[in-house]
N, CA, C, O and the ligand as a Tripos MOL2 file, in Angstrom:
@<TRIPOS>MOLECULE
protein
  281   279    71     0     0
PROTEIN
NO_CHARGES

@<TRIPOS>ATOM
      1 N          12.0080   26.2910   -7.1070 N.3       1 MET1
      2 CA         11.5370   25.4410   -6.0060 C.3       1 MET1
      3 C          10.6980   24.3010   -6.5570 C.2       1 MET1
      4 O           9.7680   24.5080   -7.3380 O.2       1 MET1
      5 N          11.0290   23.1510   -6.1550 N.am      2 ASN2
      6 CA         10.2880   21.9710   -6.6120 C.3       2 ASN2
      7 C           9.3780   21.4730   -5.4980 C.2       2 ASN2
      8 O           9.8510   20.9670   -4.4810 O.2       2 ASN2
      9 N           8.0730   21.6190   -5.6930 N.am      3 ASN3
     10 CA          7.1550   21.1730   -4.6530 C.3       3 ASN3
     11 C           6.4490   19.8670   -5.0150 C.2       3 ASN3
     12 O           5.5140   19.4480   -4.3330 O.2       3 ASN3
     13 N           6.9020   19.2310   -6.0900 N.am      4 LYS4
     14 CA          6.3540   17.9190   -6.4280 C.3       4 LYS4
     15 C           7.0630   16.8580   -5.5890 C.2       4 LYS4
     16 O           8.2900   16.8020   -5.5120 O.2       4 LYS4
     17 N           6.2530   16.0370   -4.9790 N.am      5 LYS5
     18 CA          6.8140   14.9660   -4.1670 C.3       5 LYS5
     19 C           6.2680   13.6480   -4.6590 C.2       5 LYS5
     20 O           5.1350   13.5610   -5.1330 O.2       5 LYS5
     21 N           7.0770   12.6410   -4.5420 N.am      6 LYS6
     22 CA          6.5870   11.3210   -4.8880 C.3       6 LYS6
     23 C           5.4860   10.9470   -3.9020 C.2       6 LYS6
     24 O           5.6410   11.1040   -2.6910 O.2       6 LYS6
     25 N           4.3900   10.4570   -4.4270 N.am      7 CYS7
     26 CA          3.2650   10.0600   -3.5910 C.3       7 CYS7
     27 C           3.6870    8.9240   -2.6570 C.2       7 CYS7
     28 O           4.2130    7.9060   -3.1050 O.2       7 CYS7
     29 N           3.4510    9.1090   -1.3570 N.am      8 TYR8
     30 CA          3.9240    8.1000   -0.4090 C.3       8 TYR8
     31 C           3.0550    6.8450   -0.4260 C.2       8 TYR8
     32 O           3.5110    5.7510   -0.0960 O.2       8 TYR8
     33 N           1.7920    7.0280   -0.8170 N.am      9 LEU9
     34 CA          0.8740    5.8880   -0.7670 C.3       9 LEU9
     35 C           1.2120    4.8470   -1.8370 C.2       9 LEU9
     36 O           1.1800    3.6460   -1.5690 O.2       9 LEU9
     37 N           1.5300    5.3030   -3.0310 N.am     10 CYS10
     38 CA          1.8010    4.3700   -4.1380 C.3      10 CYS10
     39 C           3.2750    4.3470   -4.4920 C.2      10 CYS10
     40 O           3.6810    3.6470   -5.4200 O.2      10 CYS10
     41 N           4.0810    5.1070   -3.7600 N.am     11 ASP11
     42 CA          5.5180    5.1780   -4.0000 C.3      11 ASP11
     43 C           5.8230    5.6480   -5.4260 C.2      11 ASP11
     44 O           6.7980    5.2100   -6.0380 O.2      11 ASP11
     45 N           4.9930    6.5260   -5.9360 N.am     12 GLY12
     46 CA          5.2420    7.1240   -7.2450 C.3      12 GLY12
     47 C           4.7950    6.2790   -8.4270 C.2      12 GLY12
     48 O           5.0260    6.6510   -9.5780 O.2      12 GLY12
     49 N           4.1600    5.1490   -8.1550 N.am     13 THR13
     50 CA          3.7490    4.2690   -9.2550 C.3      13 THR13
     51 C           2.4000    4.6850   -9.8430 C.2      13 THR13
     52 O           2.0930    4.3590  -10.9890 O.2      13 THR13
     53 N           1.5900    5.4090   -9.0540 N.am     14 GLY14
     54 CA          0.2520    5.7870   -9.5210 C.3      14 GLY14
     55 C          -0.7610    4.6660   -9.3840 C.2      14 GLY14
     56 O          -1.9410    4.8470   -9.6820 O.2      14 GLY14
     57 N          -0.3040    3.5140   -8.9360 N.am     15 LYS15
     58 CA         -1.1930    2.3600   -8.7760 C.3      15 LYS15
     59 C          -1.3030    2.0050   -7.2960 C.2      15 LYS15
     60 O          -0.3390    2.1240   -6.5400 O.2      15 LYS15
     61 N          -2.4690    1.5750   -6.9090 N.am     16 PHE16
     62 CA         -2.6900    1.2130   -5.5200 C.3      16 PHE16
     63 C          -3.2930   -0.1890   -5.4710 C.2      16 PHE16
     64 O          -4.2260   -0.5090   -6.2070 O.2      16 PHE16
     65 N          -2.7430   -1.0070   -4.5940 N.am     17 LYS17
     66 CA         -3.2640   -2.3630   -4.4380 C.3      17 LYS17
     67 C          -4.3830   -2.3520   -3.4200 C.2      17 LYS17
     68 O          -4.1480   -2.1440   -2.2290 O.2      17 LYS17
     69 N          -5.5920   -2.5740   -3.8830 N.am     18 LYS18
     70 CA         -6.7520   -2.5590   -3.0050 C.3      18 LYS18
     71 C          -7.1110   -3.9890   -2.6430 C.2      18 LYS18
     72 O          -7.3610   -4.8140   -3.5220 O.2      18 LYS18
     73 N          -7.1380   -4.2920   -1.3140 N.am     19 PRO19
     74 CA         -7.4860   -5.6620   -0.9030 C.3      19 PRO19
     75 C          -8.8960   -6.0160   -1.3430 C.2      19 PRO19
     76 O          -9.8040   -5.1880   -1.2770 O.2      19 PRO19
     77 N          -9.0720   -7.2580   -1.7930 N.am     20 LYS20
     78 CA        -10.4080   -7.6940   -2.2110 C.3      20 LYS20
     79 C         -11.3410   -7.8170   -1.0170 C.2      20 LYS20
     80 O         -12.5530   -7.6390   -1.1370 O.2      20 LYS20
     81 N         -10.7550   -8.1270    0.1470 N.am     21 ASP21
     82 CA        -11.5510   -8.2680    1.3680 C.3      21 ASP21
     83 C         -10.8460   -7.5100    2.4850 C.2      21 ASP21
     84 O          -9.8240   -7.9650    2.9990 O.2      21 ASP21
     85 N         -11.3860   -6.3600    2.8590 N.am     22 GLU22
     86 CA        -10.7110   -5.4930    3.8240 C.3      22 GLU22
     87 C         -10.5450   -6.1540    5.1990 C.2      22 GLU22
     88 O          -9.5000   -6.0240    5.8370 O.2      22 GLU22
     89 N         -11.5890   -6.8650    5.6480 N.am     23 ASP23
     90 CA        -11.5290   -7.5110    6.9640 C.3      23 ASP23
     91 C         -10.4500   -8.5830    6.9930 C.2      23 ASP23
     92 O          -9.6580   -8.6610    7.9320 O.2      23 ASP23
     93 N         -10.4300   -9.4070    5.9540 N.am     24 ALA24
     94 CA         -9.4280  -10.4660    5.8720 C.3      24 ALA24
     95 C          -8.0340   -9.8640    5.7690 C.2      24 ALA24
     96 O          -7.0660  -10.3930    6.3160 O.2      24 ALA24
     97 N          -7.9560   -8.7470    5.0570 N.am     25 PHE25
     98 CA         -6.6620   -8.0800    4.9230 C.3      25 PHE25
     99 C          -6.1620   -7.5710    6.2710 C.2      25 PHE25
    100 O          -4.9920   -7.7510    6.6110 O.2      25 PHE25
    101 N          -7.0540   -6.9310    7.0440 N.am     26 GLU26
    102 CA         -6.6740   -6.4270    8.3630 C.3      26 GLU26
    103 C          -6.1370   -7.5490    9.2450 C.2      26 GLU26
    104 O          -5.1220   -7.3910    9.9230 O.2      26 GLU26
    105 N          -6.8290   -8.6750    9.2260 N.am     27 LYS27
    106 CA         -6.4130   -9.8200   10.0470 C.3      27 LYS27
    107 C          -5.0520  -10.3400    9.5980 C.2      27 LYS27
    108 O          -4.1740  -10.6120   10.4160 O.2      27 LYS27
    109 N          -4.8950  -10.4740    8.2900 N.am     28 ALA28
    110 CA         -3.6290  -10.9860    7.7560 C.3      28 ALA28
    111 C          -2.5000  -10.0060    8.0480 C.2      28 ALA28
    112 O          -1.3860  -10.4070    8.3850 O.2      28 ALA28
    113 N          -2.8010   -8.7150    7.9160 N.am     29 PHE29
    114 CA         -1.7750   -7.6980    8.1790 C.3      29 PHE29
    115 C          -1.3420   -7.7390    9.6400 C.2      29 PHE29
    116 O          -0.1500   -7.6890    9.9410 O.2      29 PHE29
    117 N          -2.3270   -7.8300   10.5600 N.am     30 ASP30
    118 CA         -2.0090   -7.9020   11.9930 C.3      30 ASP30
    119 C          -1.1140   -9.0930   12.2920 C.2      30 ASP30
    120 O          -0.1690   -9.0030   13.0760 O.2      30 ASP30
    121 N          -1.4310  -10.2110   11.6500 N.am     31 ARG31
    122 CA         -0.6520  -11.4200   11.8790 C.3      31 ARG31
    123 C           0.8040  -11.1970   11.4590 C.2      31 ARG31
    124 O           1.7320  -11.5280   12.1960 O.2      31 ARG31
    125 N           0.9860  -10.6260   10.2550 N.am     32 TYR32
    126 CA          2.3540  -10.3860    9.7860 C.3      32 TYR32
    127 C           3.0310   -9.2850   10.5840 C.2      32 TYR32
    128 O           4.2490   -9.2900   10.7630 O.2      32 TYR32
    129 N           2.2160   -8.3240   11.0700 N.am     33 ASP33
    130 CA          2.7760   -7.2070   11.8080 C.3      33 ASP33
    131 C           3.3920   -7.6680   13.1280 C.2      33 ASP33
    132 O           4.2990   -7.0230   13.6540 O.2      33 ASP33
    133 N           2.8960   -8.7860   13.6590 N.am     34 GLN34
    134 CA          3.4900   -9.3550   14.8760 C.3      34 GLN34
    135 C           4.9510   -9.7570   14.6410 C.2      34 GLN34
    136 O           5.7520   -9.8570   15.5710 O.2      34 GLN34
    137 N           5.2600   -9.9820   13.3730 N.am     35 LEU35
    138 CA          6.6190  -10.3870   13.0210 C.3      35 LEU35
    139 C           7.4780   -9.1820   12.6450 C.2      35 LEU35
    140 O           8.5260   -9.3180   12.0140 O.2      35 LEU35
    141 N           7.0120   -8.0050   13.0460 N.am     36 SER36
    142 CA          7.6390   -6.7910   12.5260 C.3      36 SER36
    143 C           9.0780   -6.6010   12.9890 C.2      36 SER36
    144 O           9.7800   -5.7230   12.4880 O.2      36 SER36
    145 N           9.5210   -7.4170   13.9430 N.am     37 ASP37
    146 CA         10.9550   -7.3880   14.2500 C.3      37 ASP37
    147 C          11.7640   -7.9180   13.0750 C.2      37 ASP37
    148 O          12.9500   -7.6230   12.9250 O.2      37 ASP37
    149 N          11.0840   -8.7150   12.2420 N.am     38 PHE38
    150 CA         11.7980   -9.3930   11.1600 C.3      38 PHE38
    151 C          11.5030   -8.8090    9.7840 C.2      38 PHE38
    152 O          12.3530   -8.8320    8.8940 O.2      38 PHE38
    153 N          10.2880   -8.2860    9.6190 N.am     39 ILE39
    154 CA          9.9280   -7.7290    8.3190 C.3      39 ILE39
    155 C           9.4110   -6.2990    8.4920 C.2      39 ILE39
    156 O           8.9360   -5.9210    9.5630 O.2      39 ILE39
    157 N           9.5100   -5.5310    7.4370 N.am     40 SER40
    158 CA          9.0650   -4.1340    7.4780 C.3      40 SER40
    159 C           7.5510   -4.0590    7.3480 C.2      40 SER40
    160 O           6.8970   -5.0270    6.9600 O.2      40 SER40
    161 N           7.0050   -2.8890    7.6790 N.am     41 MET41
    162 CA          5.5720   -2.6350    7.4910 C.3      41 MET41
    163 C           5.1460   -2.8810    6.0470 C.2      41 MET41
    164 O           4.1190   -3.5050    5.7800 O.2      41 MET41
    165 N           5.9530   -2.3800    5.1330 N.am     42 GLY42
    166 CA          5.6410   -2.5310    3.7100 C.3      42 GLY42
    167 C           5.5930   -3.9880    3.3070 C.2      42 GLY42
    168 O           4.7470   -4.4050    2.5160 O.2      42 GLY42
    169 N           6.5180   -4.7560    3.8640 N.am     43 GLU43
    170 CA          6.5680   -6.1750    3.5320 C.3      43 GLU43
    171 C           5.3740   -6.9030    4.1370 C.2      43 GLU43
    172 O           4.7940   -7.7900    3.5110 O.2      43 GLU43
    173 N           5.0070   -6.5160    5.3730 N.am     44 ALA44
    174 CA          3.8290   -7.1120    6.0050 C.3      44 ALA44
    175 C           2.5960   -6.8570    5.1480 C.2      44 ALA44
    176 O           1.7540   -7.7380    4.9710 O.2      44 ALA44
    177 N           2.5010   -5.6380    4.6190 N.am     45 ARG45
    178 CA          1.3690   -5.2750    3.7770 C.3      45 ARG45
    179 C           1.3610   -6.0960    2.4830 C.2      45 ARG45
    180 O           0.3190   -6.5970    2.0620 O.2      45 ARG45
    181 N           2.5290   -6.2260    1.8640 N.am     46 GLU46
    182 CA          2.6400   -7.0030    0.6280 C.3      46 GLU46
    183 C           2.2070   -8.4440    0.8480 C.2      46 GLU46
    184 O           1.4600   -9.0090    0.0490 O.2      46 GLU46
    185 N           2.6830   -9.0300    1.9370 N.am     47 ARG47
    186 CA          2.3560  -10.4320    2.2190 C.3      47 ARG47
    187 C           0.8720  -10.6020    2.4710 C.2      47 ARG47
    188 O           0.2540  -11.5470    1.9810 O.2      47 ARG47
    189 N           0.2970   -9.6750    3.2450 N.am     48 ALA48
    190 CA         -1.1280   -9.7440    3.5420 C.3      48 ALA48
    191 C          -1.9440   -9.5920    2.2540 C.2      48 ALA48
    192 O          -2.9420  -10.2850    2.0570 O.2      48 ALA48
    193 N          -1.5140   -8.6870    1.3910 N.am     49 LEU49
    194 CA         -2.2120   -8.4790    0.1150 C.3      49 LEU49
    195 C          -2.1650   -9.7390   -0.7380 C.2      49 LEU49
    196 O          -3.1530  -10.1080   -1.3710 O.2      49 LEU49
    197 N          -1.0140  -10.3910   -0.7490 N.am     50 ASN50
    198 CA         -0.8790  -11.5980   -1.5530 C.3      50 ASN50
    199 C          -1.7380  -12.7220   -1.0040 C.2      50 ASN50
    200 O          -2.2430  -13.5480   -1.7640 O.2      50 ASN50
    201 N          -1.9100  -12.7580    0.3250 N.am     51 ASP51
    202 CA         -2.7620  -13.7730    0.9470 C.3      51 ASP51
    203 C          -4.2270  -13.5640    0.5790 C.2      51 ASP51
    204 O          -4.9320  -14.5080    0.2220 O.2      51 ASP51
    205 N          -4.6680  -12.3300    0.6710 N.am     52 VAL52
    206 CA         -6.0910  -11.9990    0.5430 C.3      52 VAL52
    207 C          -6.4960  -11.8140   -0.9180 C.2      52 VAL52
    208 O          -7.6350  -12.0840   -1.2990 O.2      52 VAL52
    209 N          -5.5630  -11.3590   -1.7140 N.am     53 GLY53
    210 CA         -5.8560  -11.0130   -3.1020 C.3      53 GLY53
    211 C          -6.1360   -9.5260   -3.1960 C.2      53 GLY53
    212 O          -6.6130   -8.9170   -2.2390 O.2      53 GLY53
    213 N          -5.8410   -8.9410   -4.3480 N.am     54 PHE54
    214 CA         -6.0250   -7.4990   -4.4810 C.3      54 PHE54
    215 C          -6.3270   -7.1430   -5.9330 C.2      54 PHE54
    216 O          -6.0670   -7.9140   -6.8570 O.2      54 PHE54
    217 N          -6.8790   -5.9580   -6.0960 N.am     55 THR55
    218 CA         -7.0480   -5.4040   -7.4380 C.3      55 THR55
    219 C          -6.2380   -4.1230   -7.5280 C.2      55 THR55
    220 O          -6.1470   -3.3700   -6.5590 O.2      55 THR55
    221 N          -5.6560   -3.8780   -8.6830 N.am     56 LEU56
    222 CA         -4.8980   -2.6560   -8.9090 C.3      56 LEU56
    223 C          -5.8490   -1.5560   -9.3450 C.2      56 LEU56
    224 O          -6.5760   -1.7010  -10.3280 O.2      56 LEU56
    225 N          -5.8370   -0.4650   -8.6110 N.am     57 ILE57
    226 CA         -6.6650    0.6900   -8.9800 C.3      57 ILE57
    227 C          -5.7670    1.9170   -9.0920 C.2      57 ILE57
    228 O          -4.6270    1.9050   -8.6270 O.2      57 ILE57
    229 N          -6.2810    2.9630   -9.7050 N.am     58 ALA58
    230 CA         -5.5530    4.2310   -9.7180 C.3      58 ALA58
    231 C          -5.4480    4.7140   -8.2760 C.2      58 ALA58
    232 O          -6.4280    4.6760   -7.5320 O.2      58 ALA58
    233 N          -4.2740    5.1630   -7.8850 N.am     59 CYS59
    234 CA         -4.0260    5.5590   -6.5110 C.3      59 CYS59
    235 C          -5.0130    6.6440   -6.0650 C.2      59 CYS59
    236 O          -5.1270    7.6790   -6.7200 O.2      59 CYS59
    237 N          -5.7240    6.4140   -4.9550 N.am     60 PRO60
    238 CA         -6.7090    7.3920   -4.4830 C.3      60 PRO60
    239 C          -6.0680    8.6640   -3.9280 C.2      60 PRO60
    240 O          -6.7300    9.6960   -3.8160 O.2      60 PRO60
    241 N          -4.7880    8.5920   -3.5810 N.am     61 MET61
    242 CA         -4.1080    9.7580   -3.0140 C.3      61 MET61
    243 C          -3.6840   10.7470   -4.0930 C.2      61 MET61
    244 O          -3.8540   11.9550   -3.9310 O.2      61 MET61
    245 N          -3.1430   10.2470   -5.1730 N.am     62 CYS62
    246 CA         -2.6010   11.1370   -6.2070 C.3      62 CYS62
    247 C          -3.3980   11.0430   -7.5020 C.2      62 CYS62
    248 O          -3.0830   11.7350   -8.4710 O.2      62 CYS62
    249 N          -4.4260   10.1980   -7.5330 N.am     63 GLY63
    250 CA         -5.2410   10.0740   -8.7230 C.3      63 GLY63
    251 C          -4.5310    9.3940   -9.8840 C.2      63 GLY63
    252 O          -4.9530    9.5130  -11.0350 O.2      63 GLY63
    253 N          -3.4470    8.6760   -9.5780 N.am     64 GLY64
    254 CA         -2.7520    7.9120  -10.6030 C.3      64 GLY64
    255 C          -1.5570    8.6390  -11.2050 C.2      64 GLY64
    256 O          -0.8920    8.1060  -12.0940 O.2      64 GLY64
    257 N          -1.2790    9.8420  -10.7340 N.am     65 SER65
    258 CA         -0.1530   10.5960  -11.2960 C.3      65 SER65
    259 C           1.1870   10.1810  -10.6860 C.2      65 SER65
    260 O           2.2420   10.3530  -11.2970 O.2      65 SER65
    261 N           1.1270    9.6330   -9.4750 N.am     66 GLY66
    262 CA          2.3550    9.2550   -8.7950 C.3      66 GLY66
    263 C           3.0250   10.4230   -8.0940 C.2      66 GLY66
    264 O           4.0600   10.2560   -7.4490 O.2      66 GLY66
    265 N           2.4380   11.5980   -8.2190 N.am     67 GLU67
    266 CA          3.0320   12.7870   -7.6010 C.3      67 GLU67
    267 C           2.0700   13.3770   -6.5800 C.2      67 GLU67
    268 O           0.8550   13.3800   -6.7790 O.2      67 GLU67
    269 N           2.6260   13.8690   -5.4980 N.am     68 ALA68
    270 CA          1.8020   14.4990   -4.4720 C.3      68 ALA68
    271 C           2.2620   15.9450   -4.3000 C.2      68 ALA68
    272 O           3.4600   16.2120   -4.1960 O.2      68 ALA68
    273 N           1.3410   16.8440   -4.2720 N.am     69 ASN69
    274 CA          1.6640   18.2400   -3.9760 C.3      69 ASN69
    275 C           1.6060   18.4700   -2.4750 C.2      69 ASN69
    276 O           0.5860   18.2210   -1.8320 O.2      69 ASN69
    277 N           2.6840   18.9340   -1.9440 N.am     70 GLN70
    278 CA          2.7220   19.1770   -0.5040 C.3      70 GLN70
    279 C           2.9070   20.6550   -0.2370 C.2      70 GLN70
    280 O           2.9650   21.0710    0.9200 O.2      70 GLN70
    281 ZN         -0.2620    7.7900   -5.3130 Zn       71 ZN71
@<TRIPOS>BOND
     1     1     2 1
     2     2     3 1
     3     3     4 2
     4     3     5 am
     5     5     6 1
     6     6     7 1
     7     7     8 2
     8     7     9 am
     9     9    10 1
    10    10    11 1
    11    11    12 2
    12    11    13 am
    13    13    14 1
    14    14    15 1
    15    15    16 2
    16    15    17 am
    17    17    18 1
    18    18    19 1
    19    19    20 2
    20    19    21 am
    21    21    22 1
    22    22    23 1
    23    23    24 2
    24    23    25 am
    25    25    26 1
    26    26    27 1
    27    27    28 2
    28    27    29 am
    29    29    30 1
    30    30    31 1
    31    31    32 2
    32    31    33 am
    33    33    34 1
    34    34    35 1
    35    35    36 2
    36    35    37 am
    37    37    38 1
    38    38    39 1
    39    39    40 2
    40    39    41 am
    41    41    42 1
    42    42    43 1
    43    43    44 2
    44    43    45 am
    45    45    46 1
    46    46    47 1
    47    47    48 2
    48    47    49 am
    49    49    50 1
    50    50    51 1
    51    51    52 2
    52    51    53 am
    53    53    54 1
    54    54    55 1
    55    55    56 2
    56    55    57 am
    57    57    58 1
    58    58    59 1
    59    59    60 2
    60    59    61 am
    61    61    62 1
    62    62    63 1
    63    63    64 2
    64    63    65 am
    65    65    66 1
    66    66    67 1
    67    67    68 2
    68    67    69 am
    69    69    70 1
    70    70    71 1
    71    71    72 2
    72    71    73 am
    73    73    74 1
    74    74    75 1
    75    75    76 2
    76    75    77 am
    77    77    78 1
    78    78    79 1
    79    79    80 2
    80    79    81 am
    81    81    82 1
    82    82    83 1
    83    83    84 2
    84    83    85 am
    85    85    86 1
    86    86    87 1
    87    87    88 2
    88    87    89 am
    89    89    90 1
    90    90    91 1
    91    91    92 2
    92    91    93 am
    93    93    94 1
    94    94    95 1
    95    95    96 2
    96    95    97 am
    97    97    98 1
    98    98    99 1
    99    99   100 2
   100    99   101 am
   101   101   102 1
   102   102   103 1
   103   103   104 2
   104   103   105 am
   105   105   106 1
   106   106   107 1
   107   107   108 2
   108   107   109 am
   109   109   110 1
   110   110   111 1
   111   111   112 2
   112   111   113 am
   113   113   114 1
   114   114   115 1
   115   115   116 2
   116   115   117 am
   117   117   118 1
   118   118   119 1
   119   119   120 2
   120   119   121 am
   121   121   122 1
   122   122   123 1
   123   123   124 2
   124   123   125 am
   125   125   126 1
   126   126   127 1
   127   127   128 2
   128   127   129 am
   129   129   130 1
   130   130   131 1
   131   131   132 2
   132   131   133 am
   133   133   134 1
   134   134   135 1
   135   135   136 2
   136   135   137 am
   137   137   138 1
   138   138   139 1
   139   139   140 2
   140   139   141 am
   141   141   142 1
   142   142   143 1
   143   143   144 2
   144   143   145 am
   145   145   146 1
   146   146   147 1
   147   147   148 2
   148   147   149 am
   149   149   150 1
   150   150   151 1
   151   151   152 2
   152   151   153 am
   153   153   154 1
   154   154   155 1
   155   155   156 2
   156   155   157 am
   157   157   158 1
   158   158   159 1
   159   159   160 2
   160   159   161 am
   161   161   162 1
   162   162   163 1
   163   163   164 2
   164   163   165 am
   165   165   166 1
   166   166   167 1
   167   167   168 2
   168   167   169 am
   169   169   170 1
   170   170   171 1
   171   171   172 2
   172   171   173 am
   173   173   174 1
   174   174   175 1
   175   175   176 2
   176   175   177 am
   177   177   178 1
   178   178   179 1
   179   179   180 2
   180   179   181 am
   181   181   182 1
   182   182   183 1
   183   183   184 2
   184   183   185 am
   185   185   186 1
   186   186   187 1
   187   187   188 2
   188   187   189 am
   189   189   190 1
   190   190   191 1
   191   191   192 2
   192   191   193 am
   193   193   194 1
   194   194   195 1
   195   195   196 2
   196   195   197 am
   197   197   198 1
   198   198   199 1
   199   199   200 2
   200   199   201 am
   201   201   202 1
   202   202   203 1
   203   203   204 2
   204   203   205 am
   205   205   206 1
   206   206   207 1
   207   207   208 2
   208   207   209 am
   209   209   210 1
   210   210   211 1
   211   211   212 2
   212   211   213 am
   213   213   214 1
   214   214   215 1
   215   215   216 2
   216   215   217 am
   217   217   218 1
   218   218   219 1
   219   219   220 2
   220   219   221 am
   221   221   222 1
   222   222   223 1
   223   223   224 2
   224   223   225 am
   225   225   226 1
   226   226   227 1
   227   227   228 2
   228   227   229 am
   229   229   230 1
   230   230   231 1
   231   231   232 2
   232   231   233 am
   233   233   234 1
   234   234   235 1
   235   235   236 2
   236   235   237 am
   237   237   238 1
   238   238   239 1
   239   239   240 2
   240   239   241 am
   241   241   242 1
   242   242   243 1
   243   243   244 2
   244   243   245 am
   245   245   246 1
   246   246   247 1
   247   247   248 2
   248   247   249 am
   249   249   250 1
   250   250   251 1
   251   251   252 2
   252   251   253 am
   253   253   254 1
   254   254   255 1
   255   255   256 2
   256   255   257 am
   257   257   258 1
   258   258   259 1
   259   259   260 2
   260   259   261 am
   261   261   262 1
   262   262   263 1
   263   263   264 2
   264   263   265 am
   265   265   266 1
   266   266   267 1
   267   267   268 2
   268   267   269 am
   269   269   270 1
   270   270   271 1
   271   271   272 2
   272   271   273 am
   273   273   274 1
   274   274   275 1
   275   275   276 2
   276   275   277 am
   277   277   278 1
   278   278   279 1
   279   279   280 2
@<TRIPOS>SUBSTRUCTURE
     1 MET1         2 RESIDUE 1 A MET
     2 ASN2         6 RESIDUE 1 A ASN
     3 ASN3        10 RESIDUE 1 A ASN
     4 LYS4        14 RESIDUE 1 A LYS
     5 LYS5        18 RESIDUE 1 A LYS
     6 LYS6        22 RESIDUE 1 A LYS
     7 CYS7        26 RESIDUE 1 A CYS
     8 TYR8        30 RESIDUE 1 A TYR
     9 LEU9        34 RESIDUE 1 A LEU
    10 CYS10       38 RESIDUE 1 A CYS
    11 ASP11       42 RESIDUE 1 A ASP
    12 GLY12       46 RESIDUE 1 A GLY
    13 THR13       50 RESIDUE 1 A THR
    14 GLY14       54 RESIDUE 1 A GLY
    15 LYS15       58 RESIDUE 1 A LYS
    16 PHE16       62 RESIDUE 1 A PHE
    17 LYS17       66 RESIDUE 1 A LYS
    18 LYS18       70 RESIDUE 1 A LYS
    19 PRO19       74 RESIDUE 1 A PRO
    20 LYS20       78 RESIDUE 1 A LYS
    21 ASP21       82 RESIDUE 1 A ASP
    22 GLU22       86 RESIDUE 1 A GLU
    23 ASP23       90 RESIDUE 1 A ASP
    24 ALA24       94 RESIDUE 1 A ALA
    25 PHE25       98 RESIDUE 1 A PHE
    26 GLU26      102 RESIDUE 1 A GLU
    27 LYS27      106 RESIDUE 1 A LYS
    28 ALA28      110 RESIDUE 1 A ALA
    29 PHE29      114 RESIDUE 1 A PHE
    30 ASP30      118 RESIDUE 1 A ASP
    31 ARG31      122 RESIDUE 1 A ARG
    32 TYR32      126 RESIDUE 1 A TYR
    33 ASP33      130 RESIDUE 1 A ASP
    34 GLN34      134 RESIDUE 1 A GLN
    35 LEU35      138 RESIDUE 1 A LEU
    36 SER36      142 RESIDUE 1 A SER
    37 ASP37      146 RESIDUE 1 A ASP
    38 PHE38      150 RESIDUE 1 A PHE
    39 ILE39      154 RESIDUE 1 A ILE
    40 SER40      158 RESIDUE 1 A SER
    41 MET41      162 RESIDUE 1 A MET
    42 GLY42      166 RESIDUE 1 A GLY
    43 GLU43      170 RESIDUE 1 A GLU
    44 ALA44      174 RESIDUE 1 A ALA
    45 ARG45      178 RESIDUE 1 A ARG
    46 GLU46      182 RESIDUE 1 A GLU
    47 ARG47      186 RESIDUE 1 A ARG
    48 ALA48      190 RESIDUE 1 A ALA
    49 LEU49      194 RESIDUE 1 A LEU
    50 ASN50      198 RESIDUE 1 A ASN
    51 ASP51      202 RESIDUE 1 A ASP
    52 VAL52      206 RESIDUE 1 A VAL
    53 GLY53      210 RESIDUE 1 A GLY
    54 PHE54      214 RESIDUE 1 A PHE
    55 THR55      218 RESIDUE 1 A THR
    56 LEU56      222 RESIDUE 1 A LEU
    57 ILE57      226 RESIDUE 1 A ILE
    58 ALA58      230 RESIDUE 1 A ALA
    59 CYS59      234 RESIDUE 1 A CYS
    60 PRO60      238 RESIDUE 1 A PRO
    61 MET61      242 RESIDUE 1 A MET
    62 CYS62      246 RESIDUE 1 A CYS
    63 GLY63      250 RESIDUE 1 A GLY
    64 GLY64      254 RESIDUE 1 A GLY
    65 SER65      258 RESIDUE 1 A SER
    66 GLY66      262 RESIDUE 1 A GLY
    67 GLU67      266 RESIDUE 1 A GLU
    68 ALA68      270 RESIDUE 1 A ALA
    69 ASN69      274 RESIDUE 1 A ASN
    70 GLN70      278 RESIDUE 1 A GLN
    71 ZN71       281 GROUP 0 **** ****
């Protein structure tokens, strides 16, 4: 039985993009989310992150391993 799952937060990369400004990120994300008929949630997040700026940190969900135990 394999109970290792790819971490959903970092998609198995072990890295997490942390917005430099959480408030600005929320606003930017909401703006892109209004377009969600056209773009996915993930894409809205990527665009908002690129607008606001981000730092790469070890994923807080899996601790950088990229694997989640469920
Ligand atoms: Zn992770």
